Phi, psi and omega in degrees: 000138182271155178275123180235158172304155185304323182292340181253002183302326180301336183260011184299319183296319180287319180291338180294348177288346178257158171304148190303316184293324179285325176297319178293328178291327183269341187303320181301334179287329191295313181298320181291319178293323180297320178296321181287324183281319180079172180280170173289126187296145177298334182295343180272358180271107188286332179053051181251006184282174179290146178301144182217058179082203181242147183244359180153203182245153181215157176277350181234150178158180178281144181291353171290338181252017177295137183293153185300325181298326179294321177294330175294321177295321180297326182285319187260333181225072185299325179295319178295324178299316180294320178298316180294325178293318180294322182277357181069036183257001178293150179253133180238152174285131179273128181278128173274143182230148173273118178283134176301148180302125179083008181294327176240136180214150175233130186228134175242126176258116189253130175278126179241023182280181185302326183291342182247012177286158179089215187299328177305332180293337176294320176295325176300314182297315179297321179295321178297323176298316181296314182296322179297319181291315182293327177293320178297321179296328182269002182070025181254160175269133179249135175219158179224156177218170182259127183304322183279358180278108183286349175274351175055051178275145178246145181231153177267165174242085185233345178202183184291346174299327178295324178293318178297321178295321177296320178299321184276357186280346183297145187212158176270356180286147176250124181293139179281179186292334182266009185296317181295314180300319180296321178298311183294326177295318179295321181287340186066036187291131175263172184299327183276355181289150180269086183244132183233145170252126177246116182173212184264175183290344185293338180247003184294320182297319178296323179294318181295318181296335178263015177064027173264149178273158188231148172232100185262123185249130179226145167288144174282120185275064177217116183298343182264000182237120176261090185201168174237147171254129179240118177263121181252126177233121180217122177061033180089341179273138181236146175210156180236136178237130175258125184247117177286131183291145171295184179299157181301322180296317180293320178299315182296317180294318180298322184276336187256302185198081182295338183255001182054049184245025180273002189284328185296322183281350184261008178280117188239130176256121179224159182294148175094145180259130182288143177239339181202162180214144177207157181262144175285161175302134184093342175072017181266347179223159179232136180261130178247121177269130183255161187290341182258021173089005179266160177231134174249139176245112183255135171289141182271123178298151180279347177202164179298337182275344183283133178298149179278132180286178180279143181273160166264144182232141179214144180242142179293128179300154180298141179067018175246154175244132180288130182249319181207152180217143180194196182258145169243101186078209185278329189234321190293141175279133174247118184234143176247129180234161180225159176235152178292333182290334183219083180283003182272354184212158173250164177236123178269133179232152179242144178287338183255014179208151182269343184276155185236158183235137181265136178237118180281135183259154167302150188301318186288331176291321176299321179294322178297318179293321181294329183277344184256118182289331178224081183296145178294148179274119180262184179263156171214153182182170180267127185228139176273086185271347183228140180293141176055036179226165177292166179290154178248152177264121178254132180231140171257110187235119177056035181081003180245144179264124180239156179223135173254111186286147177051052184282131175260133185303319184235070177292155180301150178300141181088359179294140175245123180248157178248135176255135177242165186278135172253103189221152176274352186263001182074192180304127181201149179293319179225092178298160179300149180284137175279106184287322177214146185220145171221137183252138176235180184297320183229023179202158173234132180237132179216159176249133181221158180293135181234040183112177183296119176072017180230148182231138179247130175259123186242138176245122178256120180228189178292343177271001181109184179268136178220145177280121182258345177196143173233121189234148172274132179202147179284340180054041177270358180213186183287154173262137185241132165260152182213186184260171173240141179230117002290185189312136185288144177269337180275159183278340185245359171075229186222149181226145177236129183238131181284145172242195182289146178067227183258021183262141177230150174244130186239138180217148175219175185300317182252022183228123177293156179307130184235136179264130179233157177239141178216118181285337179262160178302136180267131182238001179184172182214155175202167175242108185250104181054047176084357182249124178293142183224140177253135175265119184243152174266085187290333177217164180304333183234025182216134177250144182224130172274130173259104183245101185062234178262014180252158177235132178239116182273137171269164182303144179292133178284160180279350179204165179302152182286146170253321180209148177227136178230140177240127179292148177261355183241333181231154182283065183236147174231139178228149177214156177241137179255171180297337179275001179086014180275140176249132176235130178248121188241138179256123175286329181294317181264354180053048181200165180280129178269327184204144176225114181251124182239147177291140180165190180289145180295140179267000000 
């Protein structure tokens, strides 16, 4: 049982079906709604059950049940007895009765259609808590159903399974005008039954005409007010309650997955064993590298409960080496490959098309590719680098940043494009190497060497290239870009640069350079509610966030890690294990979004 203020203690049993923090976020609504809804009226208590002893005293009743003291007054003070009878002051024994099972019932019909999706559903959940409690107080059975459910099924509110059923009840169907009438006909509802409609105004009139009470929920149409208006109508009396919404994070968890139980359904078995993982620009897709040279592009679910979409698959052509990979549009994989026979150009391939496009490279980049037997795989993507111009294709090739201006997603087959250098140093024979790079919708951010022991972070936008940070670093390890939680306001996020020993220096747009220490290997960085955090590999199969003086452990992997990736645009972490398993984890939802294991395709 959770601890609640004294005024909310009556609803503790019902709120305990939610996680404690979410129950406390919803609790302030419950008391206000309970006052507006009121108890189940005594007029609905039929009192038709079999006698079951006495339950107390009453001013009314049969003189067979007059208390003995009253007969004593009649014997010794007959005038007083008559006066008390005339004034209705006699006391009678009250008969207790056993109510037949189902004699009293309270039913709520909840709209889960498109007009009530989003924040109004939070008011539905709070109302169900109130109805369950008031029914228990009245000794009645409470059940609820979905207005759009043509099978007219009723459910109880007795455990957290009911919350999961409520989460799954949302639908794209729109109830017709006769939906309320059809429900009441199925229920056999009489005028005295405690029946409520919870939903929008479009069905309220039908509910009133059928003698049902209504709870009409509306969003407040003011961009500066985060609240809901709830109109309660019972027995002709109307009242309005304004409910201030909880924090955005609590709202999202309540509506998506309050129990973090979406992981079981996201376990996917597909052919091939994963060897590496990386996030696409924007953080909406994740690339999985397989052991036989194929690449899968998976859409990232928005919550643990959302089903995982189908992936796009592309294979590296024979005698080609993968140089860069990214997205072409929303789904198609865009990959750049090179051959030893011709280091002067790249070949662009699409997962959704068979034709290829040739991209001519600067001479020195071609020489770098020819000298490297296994060039690192960089990122590529479409970026709006110039005002009032078409998007450009940015590629990280051999540690150098290149751009193809005015890139068209589907150029004709046989097209030859030219790549030029995107550098902060201006025209140069050998621009500084991009040690780490992150791509955004309208900017490119990279870290490059700025002299002995110094690193420069550069942001390239439509206004040109500008240095956003200069940091001292030993550069004995990798440089990491990361995400901000909640969503970052700066265009370039946060960067972590290694120094000597176990010291790191971290910088962000609104954060001065900060020195942090990590005894375990660092594999990522993030900004969590204004506090810089380092992701460390504390054990071969365990990752730990160091956030200030706190430690946050991620789920233990089933085997030691092979690769770890941190998104720079969304609060996501992905890892690959020695068994070829891929796990995609959401920091926002504190749960696993996807689990891909090698095996037969499902």
